[in-house]
C-alpha positions as CSV (number, residue, x, y, z in Angstrom):
1,X,53.0,61.2,-5.5
2,X,50.3,58.4,-5.3
3,X,47.6,58.8,-7.9
4,X,44.6,56.8,-9.0
5,X,45.1,55.6,-12.6
6,X,43.5,53.2,-15.1
7,X,45.8,51.2,-17.2
8,X,44.5,50.5,-20.7
9,X,46.3,47.4,-22.1
10,X,45.9,47.2,-25.9
11,X,46.3,43.8,-27.6
12,X,49.3,43.4,-30.0
13,X,51.3,45.8,-27.8
14,X,49.9,48.9,-29.5
15,X,49.9,51.4,-26.7
16,X,49.4,51.9,-23.0
17,X,47.1,54.6,-21.7
18,X,47.4,55.7,-18.0
19,X,44.3,57.4,-16.9
20,X,45.3,60.1,-14.3
21,X,42.0,61.3,-13.1
22,X,41.4,61.3,-9.4
23,X,38.2,59.4,-9.9
24,X,37.4,56.6,-12.4
25,X,35.6,57.1,-15.6
26,X,31.8,57.1,-15.2
27,X,30.5,53.6,-14.2
28,X,34.1,52.2,-14.2
29,X,35.7,50.8,-11.0
30,X,38.5,48.5,-10.1
31,X,37.6,44.9,-10.0
32,X,37.0,43.9,-6.4
33,X,36.8,47.5,-5.3
34,X,40.5,48.1,-4.7
35,X,43.1,49.3,-7.2
36,X,46.1,47.2,-7.8
37,X,49.4,48.5,-6.4
38,X,52.2,49.5,-8.7
39,X,55.0,48.4,-8.4
40,X,53.4,45.0,-8.2
41,X,51.4,42.5,-10.2
42,X,48.3,43.3,-12.1
43,X,46.3,40.1,-12.9
44,X,45.0,40.2,-16.5
45,X,41.6,38.8,-15.4
46,X,41.0,41.7,-13.0
47,X,40.2,44.3,-15.6
48,X,37.9,47.1,-14.4
49,X,34.1,46.8,-14.1
50,X,31.9,49.0,-16.3
51,X,31.3,46.9,-19.4
52,X,31.9,47.2,-23.1
53,X,33.4,50.5,-24.2
54,X,34.2,51.6,-20.7
55,X,36.3,48.9,-19.0
56,X,37.1,47.0,-22.2
57,X,36.5,46.8,-25.9
58,X,36.2,43.4,-27.6
59,X,34.7,42.2,-30.8
60,X,33.4,38.9,-29.4
61,X,33.0,37.0,-26.1
62,X,34.9,33.7,-26.2
63,X,35.7,33.2,-22.5
64,X,35.1,30.0,-20.6
65,X,36.1,31.3,-17.2
66,X,32.6,32.5,-16.3
67,X,32.7,31.1,-12.8
68,X,35.2,34.0,-12.0
69,X,33.5,36.7,-14.0
70,X,30.1,36.5,-15.7
71,X,30.7,38.8,-18.7
72,X,32.2,36.0,-20.8
73,X,35.2,38.1,-21.8
74,X,38.1,36.0,-22.9
75,X,39.0,34.3,-19.7
76,X,40.0,30.7,-19.2
77,X,41.5,28.6,-16.4
78,X,45.3,28.8,-16.4
79,X,47.9,26.2,-15.9
80,X,50.3,28.6,-14.3
81,X,51.7,28.0,-10.9
82,X,49.1,29.0,-8.4
83,X,46.2,28.5,-10.7
84,X,43.6,31.1,-11.4
85,X,42.7,32.5,-14.8
86,X,44.4,34.0,-17.9
87,X,43.2,36.0,-20.8
88,X,43.0,34.5,-24.3
89,X,41.5,35.0,-27.7
90,X,42.8,38.6,-27.9
91,X,43.2,40.4,-31.3
92,X,44.6,43.7,-32.4
93,X,42.5,46.7,-31.5
94,X,41.0,45.1,-28.3
95,X,41.7,46.8,-25.0
96,X,41.1,46.3,-21.3
97,X,41.4,48.9,-18.5
98,X,42.9,48.4,-15.1
99,X,42.8,50.9,-12.2
100,X,46.1,51.0,-10.4
101,X,47.8,53.0,-7.6
102,X,51.3,54.0,-8.5
103,X,53.7,54.5,-5.6
104,X,55.9,56.8,-7.5
105,X,55.5,58.7,-10.8
106,X,59.2,58.3,-11.8
107,X,59.3,54.5,-11.6
108,X,58.9,53.1,-15.1
109,X,60.4,49.7,-14.4
110,X,57.0,48.1,-14.3
111,X,56.0,49.2,-17.8
112,X,59.5,48.3,-19.1
113,X,58.9,44.8,-17.7
114,X,55.8,44.6,-19.9
115,X,57.9,45.4,-22.9
116,X,56.0,48.7,-23.5
117,X,58.3,51.4,-24.9
118,X,58.1,54.7,-23.0
119,X,57.1,56.4,-26.2
120,X,53.9,54.3,-26.3
121,X,52.8,55.3,-22.8
122,X,50.3,58.3,-22.9
123,X,48.8,60.0,-19.9
124,X,45.1,60.8,-20.1
125,X,44.4,64.1,-18.4
126,X,40.8,65.1,-17.5
127,X,39.0,68.4,-17.9
128,X,36.2,67.3,-15.6
129,X,35.5,66.2,-12.0
130,X,33.5,63.3,-10.7
131,X,32.1,61.9,-7.5
132,X,33.8,58.9,-6.0
133,X,31.3,56.4,-7.4
134,X,31.3,58.1,-10.9
135,X,27.6,58.8,-10.7
136,X,28.1,62.6,-10.9
137,X,30.3,64.4,-13.4
138,X,30.9,68.1,-13.9
139,X,33.2,70.1,-16.2
140,X,36.2,71.9,-14.8
141,X,34.6,75.2,-15.8
142,X,31.4,74.3,-13.8
143,X,33.4,73.4,-10.7
144,X,35.4,76.6,-10.9
145,X,32.2,78.6,-11.2
146,X,30.7,77.0,-8.1
147,X,33.9,77.0,-6.0
148,X,36.1,80.1,-6.1
149,X,39.7,79.0,-5.6
150,X,39.0,75.4,-6.7
151,X,41.8,75.7,-9.3
152,X,44.4,75.4,-6.5
153,X,42.8,72.1,-5.2
154,X,42.1,68.7,-6.5
155,X,38.7,68.1,-4.8
156,X,35.8,70.2,-3.5
157,X,32.8,69.6,-1.4
158,X,30.2,71.3,0.8
159,X,28.9,73.9,-1.7
160,X,25.6,74.2,-3.6
161,X,26.8,72.2,-6.6
162,X,25.2,68.7,-6.7
163,X,24.2,69.0,-3.1
164,X,27.7,69.5,-1.9
165,X,29.0,66.0,-2.8
166,X,32.8,65.7,-3.0
167,X,34.1,66.0,-6.6
168,X,37.5,64.9,-7.5
169,X,39.4,66.5,-10.4
170,X,42.9,67.7,-11.5
171,X,43.6,71.3,-10.5
172,X,46.1,73.7,-12.0
173,X,49.3,72.6,-10.1
174,X,48.6,68.9,-10.5
175,X,47.9,69.4,-14.2
176,X,51.3,70.9,-14.6
177,X,52.9,68.0,-12.8
178,X,50.9,65.4,-14.9
179,X,51.9,67.2,-18.1
180,X,55.6,67.2,-17.1
181,X,55.3,63.4,-16.3
182,X,53.6,62.9,-19.7
183,X,56.5,64.6,-21.5
184,X,58.8,61.9,-20.0
185,X,56.6,59.2,-21.6
186,X,54.7,59.5,-24.9
187,X,52.8,62.7,-24.2
188,X,49.3,63.5,-22.9
189,X,45.7,62.9,-24.1
190,X,43.1,65.4,-23.1
191,X,39.7,64.1,-22.0
192,X,38.1,66.2,-23.4
193,X,38.4,69.6,-25.1
194,X,34.6,70.3,-25.0
195,X,35.0,70.6,-21.2
196,X,37.6,73.4,-21.6
197,X,37.7,76.3,-19.0
198,X,38.7,79.7,-20.3
199,X,41.6,81.7,-18.9
200,X,42.9,82.5,-16.3
201,X,42.3,78.9,-15.2
202,X,42.7,77.2,-18.6
203,X,44.1,73.7,-18.2
204,X,44.9,73.7,-21.9
205,X,47.2,76.7,-21.4
206,X,48.9,74.9,-18.4
207,X,49.5,71.9,-20.6
208,X,50.9,74.0,-23.4
209,X,53.2,75.8,-20.9
210,X,54.6,72.5,-19.6
211,X,55.2,70.6,-22.8
């Protein structure tokens, strides 16, 4: 299964968060507009757009590679073969998010190559849906109320909610699959409980039943 994810690389190899929403976090988007393919190479300087607290979290801006990106975030020209930029001045607790498209859920070789233990990889699962550009967000409960049968899908459109714009989310069956995948790693992180939908379409119950 191919799914849109954001990869949150924490300095000092603390943990790796894979964001498994079908749409990016509000205001966040892949740098250049296209998610990096996994398996493949994710360039450190191509962290997501969205700014402090959304695409990255840093305590200071020390970068000198401002001709590539203008936010001043820890980039410098690299001496590696092929040139380009690298990321420096990182400290514990800082993080950067990268949106990627994974060709297969079962392939963990990429993360192993980063030296990240499987137990440190956590899948973030959303209890909300968003438009493709992240400008509109609705809780899962709101989507279910507006679209009968939406629990069996991962996107809806054409109704009265938000003018019929397409909303992307994680439905019941996909949530079960994502939870089972998370069990093979370091578990799941719910984003967030305040957007909980009551039974019979409780995503929390689906997660509990698949742990």
